[in-house]
ROLUM-408094 format. One record per residue (C-alpha): residue in three letters; x, y, z. Coordinates in steps of 0.1 Angstrom, whole numbers, padded with zeros to 4 digits, always signed. Each point is the difference from the previous one (the first is absolute). Example, Ala and Ser with C-alpha at 12.3 -4.5 7.8 and 13.67 -1.06 7.14 Angstrom:
BEGIN
ALA+0123-0045+0078SER+0014+0034-0007
//
This chain:
BEGIN
MET-0474+0171+0772ARG-0015+0010+0033TYR-0033-0017+0009ASN-0028+0025+0000PRO-0034-0015+0010GLU-0018+0034-0007ALA+0009-0003-0037LEU-0017-0034-0003ASP-0033+0014+0015TYR-0013-0033+0012GLU-0021+0017+0026GLY-0033-0004-0019VAL+0003-0037-0003PHE+0018-0011+0032PRO-0011+0026+0027PRO+0019+0002+0032ARG-0016-0015+0031ARG-0013+0034+0012SER-0009+0019-0031TYR-0030+0014+0019PRO-0006+0013+0035ARG-0016-0023+0025GLU-0035+0006+0012GLY+0000+0028+0025GLU+0034+0012-0010PRO+0002+0037-0010VAL+0003+0005-0038GLU+0030+0019-0011GLN-0007+0030-0022ARG+0021+0001-0031THR+0003+0023-0030LEU+0006-0011-0036PHE+0032+0020-0005ASN+0027+0005+0025GLN-0004+0034+0018PRO+0027+0019+0018GLU+0002-0016+0034VAL+0015+0010+0034GLU+0022-0027+0013ILE-0014-0014+0032ALA+0019-0023+0023SER-0015-0035+0001ASN+0007-0031+0019ARG-0011-0021-0031ALA+0027-0023-0012PRO+0013+0006-0036GLY-0015-0023-0025SER-0033-0005+0019LEU-0033-0006-0017SER-0010+0037+0005ASP+0032+0012-0016GLU-0007-0023-0030ALA-0035+0013-0003GLU+0012+0036-0001ALA+0026-0008-0026ARG-0024-0019-0022PRO-0008+0019-0033SER-0035+0014-0004PHE-0024-0011-0027VAL+0002+0034-0016SER+0038-0001-0002LEU-0001-0035-0016GLU-0026+0010-0026ALA+0015+0035-0007GLY+0004+0007-0037LYS-0022-0029-0012TRP-0033+0018-0002GLN-0008+0033-0016PRO-0028+0022+0015ARG-0017+0005-0033LYS-0037-0006-0007GLY-0010-0015-0033HIS-0009-0032-0017SER-0037+0006+0005LEU-0009-0014-0034THR+0024-0028+0004PHE-0016-0010+0033ALA-0034+0002-0016CYS+0011-0025-0026LEU+0017-0022+0026PHE-0032+0000+0021VAL-0021-0010-0030PHE+0025-0027-0009SER+0000-0014+0036MET-0038+0000+0000VAL-0002-0020-0033LEU+0028-0023+0012TYR-0018-0008+0032PHE-0036-0001-0010ARG+0003-0012-0037PRO-0032+0017-0010TYR-0001-0018-0033GLU-0008-0032+0019LEU-0025+0016+0024ILE-0019+0021-0026PRO-0012-0020-0031ALA-0001+0032-0021LEU+0038+0003+0005SER+0008-0036-0008SER+0017+0009-0034PHE+0025+0024+0018LYS+0022-0027+0016THR+0031+0019-0010MET-0010+0033+0017THR+0026-0005+0028PHE+0028-0002-0026TYR-0010+0032-0018ILE-0007+0019+0032GLY+0035-0010+0011ILE+0015+0013-0032VAL-0018+0033+0004THR+0012+0002+0037LEU+0036-0006-0010LEU-0001+0026-0028VAL-0015+0027+0023TYR+0024-0009+0027GLY+0031+0002-0023VAL-0009+0035-0012SER-0009+0012+0035GLN+0030-0014+0017VAL+0025+0015-0024ALA-0017+0034+0001LEU-0003+0000+0037GLU+0033-0015+0013GLY+0021-0004-0031ASN+0005-0037+0005LEU-0018-0033-0006THR-0005-0009+0037ALA+0010+0006+0036ARG+0025-0025+0011PRO-0008-0014+0035ARG+0016-0033+0007GLU-0031-0019-0008VAL+0000+0013-0036ASN+0036-0011-0004MET-0007-0034+0013VAL-0031-0006-0021LEU+0021+0011-0031LEU+0026-0026+0010VAL-0027-0027+0002GLY-0011+0011-0035LEU+0036-0001-0012GLY+0003-0035+0014ALA-0031-0011-0019VAL+0013+0015-0032LEU+0033-0017+0003SER-0017-0033+0007ILE-0018+0000-0033PRO+0029-0011-0023PHE+0009-0028+0024ALA-0036-0011+0006ILE-0011-0036-0008ASP-0026+0016-0022PRO+0010+0036-0009THR-0033+0007-0018GLU-0019-0009+0031ALA+0024+0020+0022TRP-0005+0031-0022GLY-0037-0005+0002ALA+0000-0002+0038PHE+0022+0032+0002THR-0021+0021-0024ASP-0034-0013+0012LEU+0004+0008+0037LEU+0034+0010+0015ILE+0008+0029-0022LYS-0035+0014+0005THR+0002-0003+0038ILE+0034+0017+0000LEU-0011+0029-0022ILE-0032+0007+0020PHE+0019-0003+0032ILE+0023+0028-0012VAL-0030+0021-0009PHE-0015-0007+0034VAL+0032+0011+0018ASN+0001+0034-0018ALA-0037+0008-0003VAL-0013-0008+0035ARG+0014+0030+0018THR-0029+0013+0021GLU-0019-0014+0029LEU-0033+0003-0019ARG+0013-0022-0029LEU+0013-0026+0024LYS-0033-0002+0018LEU-0019-0002-0033LEU+0020-0031-0008PHE-0007-0014+0035TRP-0037+0005-0005LEU+0002-0017-0034VAL+0017-0031+0013LEU-0024-0001+0029ALA-0029+0002-0023VAL+0011-0030-0021SER+0009-0019+0031ILE-0034+0005+0015TYR-0016-0012-0033LEU+0022-0030-0001SER-0006-0009+0037VAL-0037+0003-0002ASN-0002-0022-0030VAL+0024-0026+0014ILE-0021-0003+0032SER-0032-0001-0020ASP+0013-0027-0023TYR+0011-0021+0029HIS-0033+0001+0018ALA-0018-0007-0033GLY+0022-0030-0007VAL+0015+0016-0032PHE+0035-0015-0003LYS+0019+0008-0032ILE+0033-0017+0009GLY+0006-0037+0006MET-0023-0030-0002GLU-0025-0015+0025GLU+0013-0035-0006THR+0035+0009+0013ASN-0013+0024+0027THR+0019+0028-0015GLN-0028+0025-0006ARG+0008+0036+0008VAL-0015+0034-0008ALA+0016+0023-0026GLY+0001+0037-0004ALA-0029+0017-0017ILE+0024+0019-0022LYS+0025-0019-0022GLY+0036+0009-0007LEU+0016+0010+0033PHE-0027-0015+0022ASP-0013-0032-0017ASN+0023-0023+0020SER-0011-0003+0036ASN+0037+0000+0012ASP+0007+0032-0019LEU-0032+0016+0013ALA+0009-0009+0036LEU+0035+0016-0005HIS-0016+0032-0014LEU-0024+0003+0030VAL+0028-0007+0025THR+0019+0031-0014VAL-0031+0022+0001ILE-0013-0009+0035PRO+0027+0020+0019ILE-0008+0031-0021ALA-0037-0002+0009PHE+0009-0006+0037VAL+0023+0029+0004LEU-0023+0023-0019ALA-0025-0008+0028LEU+0025+0009+0026GLU+0010+0034-0015LYS-0036+0011-0006ARG-0016+0021+0027GLY-0037-0006-0007LEU-0017-0030+0016ILE-0020-0008-0031ARG+0032+0000-0022LYS+0018-0023+0025VAL-0029-0024+0000VAL-0002-0001-0038TYR+0038-0007-0004LEU+0000-0026+0027GLY-0030-0017-0016ILE+0019-0001-0033THR+0029-0015+0018LEU-0021-0028+0015LEU-0017-0006-0033MET+0034-0005-0018ILE+0013-0023+0029SER-0031-0021-0005ALA+0006-0003-0037VAL+0037-0010+0005ILE-0013-0029+0023ILE-0026-0010-0026THR+0026-0004-0027PHE+0016-0029+0020SER+0034+0014-0011ARG+0028-0013+0022GLY+0024+0027-0013GLY-0027+0026+0006PHE-0004-0013+0036LEU+0037+0003+0008GLY+0002+0034-0016LEU-0030+0010+0021ILE+0017-0011+0032ALA+0033+0017-0009MET-0019+0033-0008ALA-0020-0002+0032LEU+0031-0005+0022VAL+0017+0030-0016LEU-0030+0022+0008VAL-0004-0012+0036ARG+0037+0003+0007LYS+0004+0035-0014LEU-0034+0015+0011GLY+0004-0016+0034ARG+0029+0023+0009ARG-0024+0028+0006ASN-0028-0019+0016ARG+0007-0036+0009THR-0034-0006+0016ALA-0019+0011-0032ALA+0024-0021-0022LEU-0005-0031+0022ALA-0038+0005+0000THR+0000+0004-0038LEU+0021-0032-0003VAL-0025-0019+0022PHE-0029+0013-0020GLY+0017-0010-0032VAL+0005-0036+0012ILE-0036-0003+0011PHE-0012+0014-0033PHE+0023-0024-0019LEU-0014-0030+0019ALA-0036+0012-0006VAL+0004+0005-0037ALA+0023-0030-0009PRO-0019-0030-0016ALA+0001-0033+0017THR+0024-0015-0026TYR+0024+0030+0002SER+0022-0015+0028GLY+0006-0031-0021ARG+0011+0022-0029LEU+0025+0018+0022ALA+0013-0032+0015THR+0015-0009-0034ILE+0024+0030+0003PHE+0019-0021+0026ASP-0009-0035-0011SER-0001-0004-0038ALA-0011-0036+0004ALA-0033+0012+0014ASP-0009+0017-0033ILE-0021-0025-0019THR+0003+0021-0032GLY+0038-0003+0000SER+0005+0037-0007ALA+0021+0007+0031SER+0026-0027-0008GLN-0001+0010-0037ARG+0008+0036+0008THR+0028-0011+0023GLN+0015-0020-0028VAL-0003+0029-0024LEU+0016+0024+0025LYS+0030-0023+0003ARG+0002-0003-0037SER-0001+0037-0005ILE+0029+0005+0025LEU+0020-0026-0019VAL-0007+0016-0033ALA+0011+0034+0015LEU+0033-0015+0012ARG+0005-0018-0034TYR-0006+0032-0020PRO+0012+0028+0024LEU+0008+0027-0026PHE-0030+0004-0022GLY-0023-0028+0010VAL-0020-0021-0024GLY-0018+0030-0015ILE-0029+0021+0013GLY-0031-0021-0002ASN+0019-0032-0008PHE+0003-0018+0033HIS-0029-0023-0008HIS+0023-0018-0025LYS+0022-0011+0029SER-0029-0007+0024PHE-0023-0029+0008GLN-0031-0002-0022GLU+0006+0035-0014LEU-0006+0016+0034GLY+0011+0035+0009THR+0023+0007+0030HIS-0028+0010+0024ASN+0026+0023+0016ALA+0007+0035-0010TYR+0037+0000+0011THR+0010-0032-0017GLN-0020+0011-0030VAL+0023+0029-0005ALA+0031-0020+0009ALA-0007-0030-0022GLU-0013+0020-0030THR+0023+0031+0000GLY+0029-0008+0022ILE+0011+0004+0036ALA+0011+0036-0005ALA-0035+0010-0011MET-0014-0018+0030ILE+0023+0021+0023ALA-0012+0032-0017TYR-0036-0012+0005ILE+0005-0006+0037ILE+0016+0035+0004PHE-0030+0014-0019LEU-0022-0015+0028VAL+0022+0008+0030HIS+0010+0036-0007PRO-0035+0015+0003LEU-0004-0019+0033ARG+0031+0017+0013ARG-0011+0035-0010LEU-0035-0005+0014ARG+0014-0012+0032LEU+0022+0032+0002ILE-0032+0021-0004GLU-0017-0020+0027ARG+0029+0003+0024GLU+0004+0038-0004LEU-0037+0006+0006PHE+0000-0024+0030GLU+0029+0018+0016ARG-0018+0033-0006ASN-0032-0015+0015GLU-0020+0009-0031ASN-0031-0021-0009SER-0002+0015-0035ARG-0014-0017-0031PHE+0036-0006-0012TYR+0007-0020+0032TYR-0029-0024-0006LEU+0004-0003-0037ALA+0037-0007+0004ILE-0009-0029+0023GLY-0028-0012-0022LEU+0021-0001-0031GLN+0028-0019+0019ALA-0026-0026+0009SER-0012-0002-0036LEU+0035-0005-0013VAL+0008-0027+0026GLY-0033-0017-0008TYR+0009-0001-0037MET+0035-0012+0007VAL-0014-0030+0020ALA-0030-0008-0023SER+0021+0003-0032PHE+0023-0028+0013PHE-0029-0022-0011ALA-0009+0017-0033ALA+0018+0008-0032VAL-0010+0036-0001ALA+0034+0018-0004TYR-0010+0016-0033GLN-0036+0007+0009TRP-0014+0035+0009TYR-0005-0006+0038ILE+0034+0009+0013TYR+0006+0028-0025TYR-0030+0019+0012LEU+0008-0008+0036VAL+0036+0014-0002GLY-0014+0029-0020TYR-0022+0009+0030ALA+0030-0002+0023ILE+0021+0023-0022ALA-0029+0025-0004LEU-0005+0002+0038ARG+0036+0007+0007ARG+0002+0026-0028ILE-0030+0018+0015TYR+0014-0003+0035TYR+0034+0013-0011LEU-0014+0031-0017GLU-0023+0008+0030GLU+0029-0004+0025SER+0023+0021-0022GLN-0026+0028+0000LYS-0001-0001+0038ILE+0037+0002+0005ALA+0007+0026-0028PRO-0007+0030+0023ALA+0022-0014+0027ILE+0028-0004-0025ALA-0004+0035-0013VAL+0004+0016+0035ARG+0026-0024+0013PRO+0032+0019+0010THR+0030-0008-0020SER+0033-0010+0016ALA+0027+0026+0000
//
């Protein structure tokens, strides 16, 4: 069979050396669909980079047929928003009068699924849209189901599947289909920013007040914890969450025109960066660095001076905020012997063990939630990738990685098209911000067993919603041009 690199579509992951024009170079104007052209003689050699750029398929052509331009799911989204609010804030812990309603998240989720099922069948005649991310997450779920009969403890595996993974998958599907307008996406952004502000303020306040809920003073392992339990109780998980939200706040500041709005969003960004530092999370620090590098690299294409100035300011701010003992904590990333608590070397051993378990049980793993039976001292994997591989099989891990990488590729395609058209639209900045969030998660989750948790499913949901909204808006723009385009004889 003849090799066809276009069919593989590796462009989003491994871009060519010159995907973008250099500074000062004229930007070539392109259309989303091929228009009738007059052949002009050119001295350009066949197969040059410009030829490849012209032959590259547009975002609209790649997404054609995947999204229907229908409004709906208003009630479904209302239920999803309430569910997300309860999931994040856990009001039954913050408000004493609601302390007896600890299962409200479950029942709101059930109502959300019922409303969604009826609305989706009536609206589109199917159970869900099928972007690649939905297919991959269903494969991850299938791998988890298949692992249950082969688990070390099938009862425990069934509990892990029903208590968390199946819920995240179902709500993710609701998210993909219900968040279909820009207002809905921004409402979810504001919600996650609100909870992140609350968490950041409390973490900083607890640190200065000497309130440490994790570790012991005798072993010098005291650390702050999140003010809300569940997703944010563990300081490492809290740092991972904030790393994925920081880019969203930052690009919202860039795409806003009013000075006051810019100052507010930039203030929120600095607040969350301070909270990540205060958590003393090594994985959070590495995720923060990876996320920052993505933002500087991509935003710097338009204005290198501003990007460099922002990077310098960020370094100065980091040095000003970081506690005196923070550098010692970071040193243990490269020298586990320097960690007096032994957690760094312990996690290295667990990582090696999880890789060996994944290779020993490559088909179905040892069962979802069962890795601790094969680990040291009943410890988890502390790595999202080996968590999936060791517990549900290598095939499920591949599906999980595709689930992370595919939205990156599509977001990069949006960014590239808008860059080449020289448009500083909200889609351009949000596409870059969500790419940075995904990269931050991919790095930080290498040090946390969070593959079944809600973080990444909401994050990928944001990415899918953005590309759906962008596709529908671009389709409306080009529809008149298609209608009047002359047909070939």
